[in-house]
C-alpha positions, 0 to 999 in steps of 0.5 A: 500500500502506498502512502497516498492510499494510506491517507484514505484512512486518516484525512477528512474527505475533501472531494465532492460527495455524490448526492446519495452520500450527501444525504447519508453523511451525517448518519455515517459520521454518527455511525463512525463515532459509534464504531470507534466507541465500540473499539474502546468501550467494548474491549476488556483492555485489562485482559489484553494487558494481562494475557499479552504482558503489556504495561498498563499505559496510554501507549499500550491502550493505544496499541490495542485500540488501533488493532481494533480500529484497523479491523473496523477499517478493513471491514467498512472500506469494503462498502465502497465510497460510503465506506471510505468516507466512514473510515476517515471519520473513524480515524478522526474520532480516534485521534480526537480521543487520544488527544483528549486522554493525553490531556486528562492524564496531564501530559503537557503540550510539548510532550503531547505533541511528541506523543501524538507524532509517535502514535501517528507513525505507529498507526501508519506502520501498523496499517501496512503490517496488518494489511499484509498480515491479514492477506498472508499466512499466520506467520506474516500476521504474527510478525506484524503483531510482534512488531506493532502490538508487542513493540518487538518485545514478545518472547512468548510464542503462545501470546502471539498465537493467541493474538493471531487466532483473535484477529483471524476469528474477529475478522471472520466475525465482522466480515459476516456483518451486514454492510448497510447496517454497519454504515447506519449504526456502526455497531460492533460486538466483539468476540471475546479474547478467550473462548472455548470454541474459537472456530465457531461463528457467533450469531450476528445480532440484529442492529437496532435503530432509533426514531431518527433512523440512526 
């Protein structure tokens, strides 16, 4: 993937929207925020920290969050022009959240800027690696997880095996979700990190809409 194609993930769109997309863009923006929220509120981060031996820090939180954001991007960009538009707002929501969390933690402006720059570079690198990994065999995916999520510090092959299995089953699950429902609701219910039958496909829940059709 080129740097130009990478920008499709992370910049708010400036090109002319089709009439259909013009009518849907507000709903898609709301759905994008919901989808990002699913990446941060429906994940047991403490479990990831424990099972993957990650320190309980903002950076570790970001590494786990970006993995789930990436999986959402892979799924939603399959939905054509509307999906690409939604991808931009998912990533936009992520950067706004990261900056807000940094402020709450009391990180000063200079260090916050440096941290954001480092996270941006990490995110781009992760996109390239994970995209290659998901299209390749488990060894390539494990290498991408080792470099990005584990920051090249994982010495336990069982941890890598766990995460490869997690990504594979998660992608299998969200690939089965209805694209139109995702564009309108942004709802993703993740499969657990540990489960008895990782090869099973859970029944996809029917999304609910509010009175405004969102």
